[in-house]
N, C-alpha and C positions, 0 to 999 in steps of 0.2 A: 377413979369410976372405972370399975371391970366391966367391959364390954360385954352384952348377950351372945349368946353361940350362935355361929350362924347358920340358917333357918336350914330346913334338911333337902335335899335333891327330890324332885317328882320322886314316888316309887310307882311299881309298876300296878296299873290299871287291871282289871281280873274280873273276866265274866266267862263262868259255865254253862255251857248250851253243849250237853251233852250225846256224841263223845269229844266235843271240841273244846280246849282252852283259848280263850281269847284275850292275852295282859299282851300288858304296853304301854307304853306313853306317848299320847296323841293331846299333845294344846296346840293350837290354829299359833304359825307364826313360829315356834320356837320345837320343836321337834314333833317327829311321826315315828311309828314301831311299832307294828302289831304282830303279835306272834302268834301260832300255830303252831304249839309241839307237836302234834295230833299229825300232822300231814308235812312238817318241814319243810314250815315257809317262815321266811318274813315278811311281812309286806312293809316295803318304803321303810328307814334306817336313820329315820333323821339324826338320832344318837344311838350308841352302842352299848346297851342292856347285856349284862354277860349273859344268862338265858340265851342270846340270841345266838349266840356262838353253837349251837348246837346243832340249827338249821343250816344244811349247805346250800340253800336260795333262796335270795332276794327277789321277789316280785316289784320293783319301782314305777311307782303310775309315774311319776314325775322329777324329773330335778331342781325343780326348790330348793334352795340350802337346808330348811327344816324336812328335808327328805331325804334328803343323799350327803348330807352330811358326814354322817358317821360310817358310810361306805366303807373309804383305807381306811381305817382303825379296823373296823368289821374282815377283811379282807386280812390284816397284819394276824389280825387275835389267834384267828383260825389257826394261821399258817406256824404265827409263835409257839401255839396251844398243844401244836399237830394233831387237831384234828383232822378226823378221815376224808379223802375227796378232795377236789378244790374250788374251793368255796365260787359260785355262781350268781351273775349279778341280768337278770332280765331285764329289760328298757322297752322303752318305744324304739323302731330302728331308727328314727331323727336325730334321737339324742344316745347311742351308741360309739360313736365314734368321742366326740365330748366327752365321754366319763372314758372312756380311752388314753385321751390327752392328762387328763386332769391323774390319773394312774402311775400314766410314764412319767407325769413332775414328779412323783414322790420317790424312784427311780435315782431322778437327780441328790433329792434331798436326802433319803437315808443310807444309801448308798449300796442299795440291792434291791434285787426286785421280789415283789410279795406274789407269791403266784396264783392270782386270780382270772375269770372269765367273766366277757362280759359279750352275753345275746339279746342281740337286736331283733324284736321282735315286729312284725305287723300287725296292727288290727284285725283281728279273724282269727288270728292264725296259732295254734295249740302246740305248745312246749311240753312232754313227757316228764312227771315228776316221781314216780316210779311204779310198778306195775298197776295198771288200769287205773290209772293215778293220772291226771293229768292236768295242766294248766291254758284255760281262752284266755285271749287275753281282747276287749272292746272297747275299742274308740271313743272318751269322752270329748267334753267340752273345757279346757278351761284356759285360761294363757299363754301356756309353752303344751308342745307336746302333750297330748296324756294319755292315761291306762288303765281302765276299769280291770280287776282279775276276776273271774270264775273257778276256782278248783271243779272240775270232774271228774269221775269215775264213771269204769265204765264194765257196765253189768249183760250179760250171756244173761235170755232168759227163751225159756221153750215156745217156740211159736204155737199159739192158742191149734191149731188144726194138728196138734199132735201129743194135748192133753192124752190123757187114760191111758196112752199106749204104755206097753210093759218094756222094761228096760230092754228086754231082746230083742224087743219088736225093733228101736230108738236103736240101738249097733249096729241091727242089719241095716236099717236109712243111711247112720250114719257111713256104714262102710258101700251101701250104693253110689255114693257122693250126695245127698240129699244132705239139703242146708237145715237143722231142724230146731236152731235157732234163731235170737235175733240180739245186736249191739244194742244196749242202751245207754244214754246217758243221762248219769243222775247228777246236779247240781248240789254240788257241798256246803260252800263258804263260798260268798261274794262281795267282794272290797271295789266301794264309788273309788277311793281317792276324792281328789277334788275335785271335784268339777261343779258345772250348774247344773238343774235340770234338764232332761234331754229325755225320749221315747229310749234311749239307748239303755235308762235306767227303767223298762221297762220289758226288756229283753226275755225271752224265755226264763232264762239264764238264771237273771233279777226272781224271774217271778215264783219257779219254784226252787230256787236256792232255798237250802236246810236255814242254815242260815247268813243272816247279809248283816256285813258292818259299814254304817252309809257316817260320811262327814256331815257334820250338819254344825256351823261355825258363828251364824248370826241367826241371833234368839230374839235382837227386839224390834219389836214395829217400825223403830225408827230406822233401825237401821236394812230395810228393803232394797234400799239401791246398792249402798255399801256391796250390799249381798251381788249383786245381780252384775254393779263393775268389776271386782275380782272373780267372775266365776264360780262362787260357793253356791251351798243349799242353805236355803234361810226357813227354819222353823216349819213356818206356813209352807211351804214344798212339799215336807214332807207327809201330811194328808194324804193327797192323791196316790203317794208309795207305798207308804202303809195299810191302804186298804188292797190295792194291786199285792203285796210281795206277802206271799202264803210263806214266808221264814219262822218259824218255829222262835227264834229269837234274831230281836233285832238290835248291833249293838251301835250307838249313836259315838261319833270322836271327831275329833279335830276343833272340840268347842274351843270358842274362846276363855283367855284365864279371865277378861270381866266379868264373867258370865259366871252367879252363882249355880250350882249343881239344884238347889232346891228352885228356883224362877224358873232354871230348864225342862225340871221336871213337871213343873206347874205348866207350860208352857204346849208339853205333848201333849198331860194329859186334859186341857181345856180341847187341845184342836183334835185330837182323837176320840178322845171316851175315857173311864176309866179301865175298860174288860181292855181293850187294843191297849194302851200304855199302856199294861202287863206284860207285854211280852218286849218295850224295849227299855233298852236298857241304858246309859250314861258309862263308855269306857275310864271316866274319871272320879266319877261317883264312888270314890274310895267305903262311904257309913253303906252306905244304903246295897253297893255289890257287896260289902262283909255280913248283911243284915241276911243277904239272898242267901248265900253261900252256907252262913250256920244253919240256915233253913233246910238248904238241901244235905246238910250232912244229917243232921234229923233224919230228913224223912228216910233215909239213906239205914237209919240207927248205927252212924257214927258220928264219935266224938271229936272235937277240932282236935284235939292235942294226941288220939289215938290215929285222926288222922294224917296228921301231920310227923308222927315218927315214924309211920309204915311207908309212908306217901316219897316218891322221888323228887329226887333238887331238880327246879323248873330248868335248867339249862343239860339234867342228865346223871350226873353225878348222884351217889349214894347218901 
């Protein structure tokens, strides 16, 4: 008897929340990698899908195998394919040295040294990504040292007392040394990583983020104890978070393979209601997300075919 073909590997989940593409694979215990091309950033790197090579920075929430196993390969492939810049991994300061030792072990295995940078970061610290864009680390509660991350934008805004003045008068004030603008910090994309619920998820950065990517591993009522032991979010923990977060879209990741997508969607809708659940998307719910994307294309007057023909590939190649 001829055997069946092997099952296909998990394909990238995809949610478009203008102007951001949230794409990746996130299955509890297997792999977690979430790529936001518009930010040149990857959150976690459990495996290394090809599109992630275009991003120069990985923000690593913690060092469990399903979140870090793809890191050496990501470093290696970026160097092998001559991607610009030295690849950089940002991680909790307590886990930076173990990561450096892991990378050092590959020198003996491969008989070569792959250029890379491990940046240890303390909770509350900021790291620049590019001009006016930076990454803020927020300590969360998991079974090992762990961070959530929020991508923040700095914007200059004219102070209220100078509204209505002419450009000539504003130039005079600047020449005299008067500070006529103030700097605002705008949360763009927040990523919880693996964590149990806590007040850290109700910080201002999470409350105001345009997009929140949140883990939610457990959906069955009888698994509340398992969520507490593993320090993960249970679906019932989402209710107060979804009531507080003002994000346009909330993308749920890290769902267990045993949880069927229709069941997960039903649980979310039952908890928060049909209207609020419309802004909640399951990253690995391919069928629903495809239908939503087709609706977005239709609303923009585009077809799936024409969009695919002229859109650049996810890894930035033509």
